[in-house]
C-alpha positions in Angstrom: 229.6 -6.8 9.5 230.9 -3.4 10.7 228.2 -1.1 12.1 228.8 2.4 12.6 226.0 4.9 13.9 225.5 8.7 13.9 225.4 8.9 18.0 224.7 12.7 17.5 221.4 11.9 15.7 220.3 9.5 18.5 220.9 11.9 21.6 218.5 13.8 22.7 218.2 17.5 21.2 217.8 19.1 24.7 221.3 17.1 25.5 222.9 17.9 22.3 222.6 21.7 23.3 223.1 21.6 26.9 226.3 23.0 28.4 228.0 20.6 30.8 229.0 21.6 34.2 232.8 22.1 34.4 234.8 22.4 37.4 237.7 24.2 37.5 239.5 21.1 39.0 239.0 19.5 35.7 241.8 21.4 33.7 244.4 20.2 36.3 243.5 16.8 37.0 246.1 15.4 33.9 248.9 17.6 35.4 251.4 16.4 37.9 252.0 20.0 38.9 251.3 20.7 42.3 248.7 23.5 42.7 247.4 25.5 45.5 243.7 24.5 45.3 241.4 27.6 46.2 238.6 27.0 43.8 236.0 24.4 45.1 235.3 26.0 48.7 236.6 22.8 50.3 238.1 22.5 53.5 241.8 23.0 53.6 242.9 20.7 56.2 244.2 17.3 55.1 241.6 14.7 56.5 242.3 12.4 53.7 239.0 12.8 52.1 238.7 16.9 52.4 239.2 17.1 48.6 236.6 16.0 45.6 237.8 13.4 43.9 238.7 13.6 40.5 235.6 14.3 38.2 236.7 12.1 35.2 238.6 9.3 37.5 241.4 9.4 35.2 244.2 7.2 36.7 241.3 4.5 37.5 240.3 4.7 33.8 243.9 4.2 32.9 244.1 1.2 35.4 240.8 -0.4 33.7 241.9 0.3 30.2 244.8 -2.2 30.8 242.8 -4.9 32.8 240.0 -4.7 30.1 242.5 -4.0 27.1 240.3 -0.9 25.8 241.3 2.7 25.4 240.2 4.9 28.6 238.1 7.2 26.1 235.8 4.3 25.9 235.2 3.6 29.6 232.6 5.5 31.8 232.3 4.9 35.4 229.4 5.2 37.6 227.8 4.8 40.9 226.7 1.2 40.2 225.0 0.2 37.2 221.8 1.6 38.3 223.0 5.4 37.2 224.7 4.1 34.0 221.2 2.6 33.2 219.5 5.7 34.1 221.8 8.0 32.3 221.6 5.9 29.1 217.8 6.8 29.2 218.5 10.3 30.1 220.7 10.8 27.4 219.0 9.1 24.4 215.2 8.9 25.2 212.8 11.5 25.0 210.1 11.5 27.8 206.8 10.5 26.9 207.7 10.1 23.2 210.3 7.5 22.9 210.7 4.1 24.3 213.2 1.3 25.1 212.8 -2.6 24.4 213.0 -5.0 27.2 213.1 -8.9 27.1 211.3 -10.4 30.0 212.0 -12.2 32.6 214.8 -9.6 32.9 216.7 -7.5 35.3 213.9 -5.0 37.2 215.9 -1.8 37.1 215.6 -1.3 33.5 211.7 -0.8 33.8 212.3 1.2 37.2 214.6 3.4 35.7 212.1 3.6 32.4 209.3 4.6 34.8 211.7 7.2 37.0 212.6 8.8 33.7 209.0 8.9 31.6 210.4 6.6 29.3 207.7 4.1 27.6 208.7 0.4 27.3 207.9 -2.6 24.9 208.6 -6.1 26.0 209.7 -9.0 23.5 209.4 -12.1 26.2 211.8 -15.1 26.0 211.0 -18.0 24.3 211.8 -21.6 25.0 214.3 -22.1 27.6 214.6 -18.6 28.1 216.0 -17.9 24.8 216.1 -14.5 23.0 213.3 -14.2 20.1 215.6 -12.0 17.5 213.3 -12.0 14.7 210.1 -10.6 16.9 212.9 -8.3 18.8 213.7 -7.0 15.4 209.9 -6.7 14.3 208.6 -4.9 17.4 211.5 -2.2 17.4 210.4 1.2 15.9 211.8 4.3 14.9 210.5 5.2 18.7 212.7 2.5 20.0 215.8 4.0 21.1 217.7 1.4 23.6 217.6 -2.4 23.5 218.5 -3.7 27.3 220.0 -7.2 27.5 221.5 -8.8 30.8 223.7 -11.8 29.9 223.9 -14.2 31.7 220.6 -13.3 32.2 218.8 -12.1 35.5 216.8 -13.8 36.9 217.3 -17.0 34.7 221.0 -17.3 34.8 221.7 -18.3 31.1 224.0 -16.8 28.8 222.6 -15.9 25.2 224.1 -17.0 22.0 226.6 -14.5 20.8 225.3 -15.2 16.8 221.8 -14.0 18.8 223.2 -11.1 20.1 225.3 -10.0 17.0 222.1 -10.4 14.9 220.5 -7.8 17.2 223.4 -5.5 17.2 223.3 -5.6 13.4 219.8 -5.4 12.7 218.9 -2.8 15.1 219.3 1.2 14.5 219.4 2.4 17.9 221.8 1.4 20.9 222.0 -2.1 22.0 222.9 -2.2 25.8 224.6 -5.4 26.8 224.6 -6.1 30.4 227.4 -8.2 31.7 226.9 -8.0 35.4 228.1 -11.6 35.8 230.7 -11.9 33.1 233.3 -13.3 35.5 231.1 -16.4 36.3 230.8 -16.8 32.4 234.3 -16.8 30.7 234.6 -16.3 27.1 233.8 -14.0 24.6 232.9 -10.5 25.8 230.9 -7.8 24.2 233.8 -5.4 25.0 235.9 -7.0 22.1 233.2 -6.0 19.4 233.3 -2.0 20.3 235.6 -1.3 17.4 233.2 -2.8 14.9 229.8 -2.3 16.6 229.4 1.6 17.2 226.2 0.8 18.6 227.1 -1.4 21.5 227.1 -0.3 25.0 228.2 -3.0 27.4 227.8 -3.0 31.2 230.0 -4.5 34.1 230.2 -4.3 37.7 232.1 -4.2 40.6 229.1 -5.3 43.0 229.1 -9.1 41.9 232.3 -11.3 41.4 234.3 -8.5 42.5 232.9 -8.3 46.0 232.3 -4.4 46.0 228.5 -4.7 45.9 228.8 -1.6 49.2 231.2 0.5 47.0 229.0 1.1 44.3 230.8 1.2 41.4 229.4 0.5 37.7 231.7 0.3 34.4 230.0 1.4 30.9 232.2 0.4 27.7 231.0 2.1 24.4 232.1 4.2 21.4 234.0 7.4 22.7 231.2 9.7 21.2 228.5 8.0 23.4 230.9 8.1 26.4 231.4 11.9 25.7 227.3 12.3 26.2 227.2 10.4 29.2 230.3 12.5 30.5 228.2 15.6 29.6 225.0 14.8 31.9 226.7 13.1 34.6 227.1 14.7 38.3 230.2 16.3 38.4 231.8 13.7 41.1 229.7 10.6 40.6 232.3 8.5 42.3 233.6 9.2 45.7 237.2 8.6 46.8 236.6 5.8 48.8 234.9 3.7 46.3 237.7 4.5 43.5 240.2 3.1 46.2 238.3 0.2 46.9 238.2 -0.6 43.0 242.3 -0.1 43.1 242.7 -2.3 46.1 240.6 -5.2 44.3 242.3 -5.0 41.2 245.7 -5.5 43.0 244.0 -8.3 44.5 242.8 -10.3 41.4 244.3 -13.5 41.9 241.9 -13.6 45.2 238.9 -12.8 43.2 239.6 -15.8 40.5 239.8 -17.7 43.6 236.3 -16.6 45.0 234.9 -17.3 41.7 236.4 -20.9 41.1 234.9 -21.6 45.0 231.5 -20.1 43.8 231.3 -22.4 40.9 232.2 -25.1 42.8 229.5 -24.7 45.3 227.2 -24.3 42.6 227.7 -27.8 41.8 227.3 -28.9 44.8 223.7 -27.1 45.4 222.6 -28.5 42.3 223.7 -31.9 43.0 221.8 -31.3 46.3 218.7 -29.6 45.0 218.3 -32.7 42.8 217.5 -35.2 45.4 214.5 -32.8 46.7 211.0 -34.1 45.8 209.7 -30.3 45.7 212.2 -29.3 43.4 210.7 -29.8 39.9 213.5 -28.2 37.8 216.9 -26.4 38.0 217.4 -24.1 35.3 221.3 -24.0 33.6 222.9 -21.3 35.3 225.9 -19.1 33.7 226.0 -17.1 37.0 226.9 -17.1 40.6 223.0 -17.8 41.3 220.4 -20.5 40.6 216.8 -20.6 39.2 214.7 -23.5 40.4 211.1 -24.4 39.9 209.5 -25.7 43.2 205.6 -27.0 44.0 205.0 -23.5 45.8 207.4 -20.5 45.8 205.5 -18.7 48.1 205.5 -21.8 50.8 208.9 -22.6 50.3 210.1 -18.9 50.6 208.3 -18.4 53.7 209.7 -21.7 55.1 213.2 -20.6 54.3 212.4 -17.1 56.0 211.6 -18.7 59.3 214.8 -20.6 59.1 216.8 -17.4 58.5 217.9 -17.8 54.8 216.5 -15.1 52.6 216.4 -16.1 48.8 214.7 -14.4 46.0 211.2 -15.1 44.9 210.7 -13.9 41.4 207.5 -15.8 40.6 205.8 -12.5 39.6 208.0 -12.3 36.7 207.2 -13.6 33.0 207.6 -17.4 32.8 208.8 -17.7 36.6 205.7 -19.1 38.2 206.8 -21.0 41.1 210.4 -20.3 41.2 213.1 -18.9 43.5 216.4 -17.7 42.8 219.2 -18.9 44.9 222.7 -17.1 45.3 225.3 -19.1 46.0 227.1 -18.5 49.4 230.2 -19.4 51.3 230.3 -23.6 52.0 229.1 -23.1 55.3 226.2 -20.9 54.1 225.5 -23.5 51.3 225.5 -26.4 54.0 223.0 -24.5 56.1 220.8 -24.3 53.3 220.9 -27.7 52.0 220.3 -28.7 55.9 217.0 -26.3 55.8 216.1 -27.9 52.6 216.4 -31.6 53.7 214.1 -30.5 56.7 211.8 -29.1 54.5 211.5 -32.1 52.1 210.3 -34.3 55.2 
């Protein structure tokens, strides 16, 4: 089933009519002609960083298009996925009038971004085994609901949602479905990027902050129908991705074998951690994980969290989230870091 959608009708009226900022440089970024640049009041002396970056990240998008097997016109790049999440709300949600739908427990920045942008939220909690409640999601969505945010693998639970459930939501919802694949490299298989030709209401988020090892560079990617990308380009800051971050991505793409090796090492270490935690009396449950972290239920999460802090180890305590009482979320570290964690756990179990 193919799904077309009128993007203009979903876009906020003020965004439809606004004039985007356009730098003079934008007219020449696709030209190989050598130009004397006197348009942007920059320091003319070469420091390697004295010029503004290409506002449309043209060359990087071309490279990513090859890697992801998607046309560059279907790619938007931002200052981490946080910027992408916020821009989606700015573009498509009228403050105090329209809403987004969330599926708790879920990534906290969706709610933070909604709060900052004055956008209401409705929640349809996950059901048994942290699965999507597809009928209830479609039932709760109204004509005020513009976006649904679904991370898969999910954060903080770690599980990947079935493709059939995601497609049922995409096919049944008249707005945009944002599928956040931040941990995609740890869960190989079908990506929703492959759906873009058939489902024009899908926006896929991926990041260089997790498996790619560039959290400090802050580079997020959105893949969507070119009309959605056009709206995001219209409202983004002119130079939202700096030269250093763009170069870091090029360098990492050149080292794809190292990334793949690191992913395999983390997955192997995850299995070691799971085995060791199964031996601990205070660990009551280890939830299935398709990501580079593990969610566990313990006897007293705050007590165990404080014990780890005292031993110099920081984990996440998501116990205030829906259905996450007495849980800890543990990222997979290096073999040495994991050995230290296991040793700490064993002393806590005495």
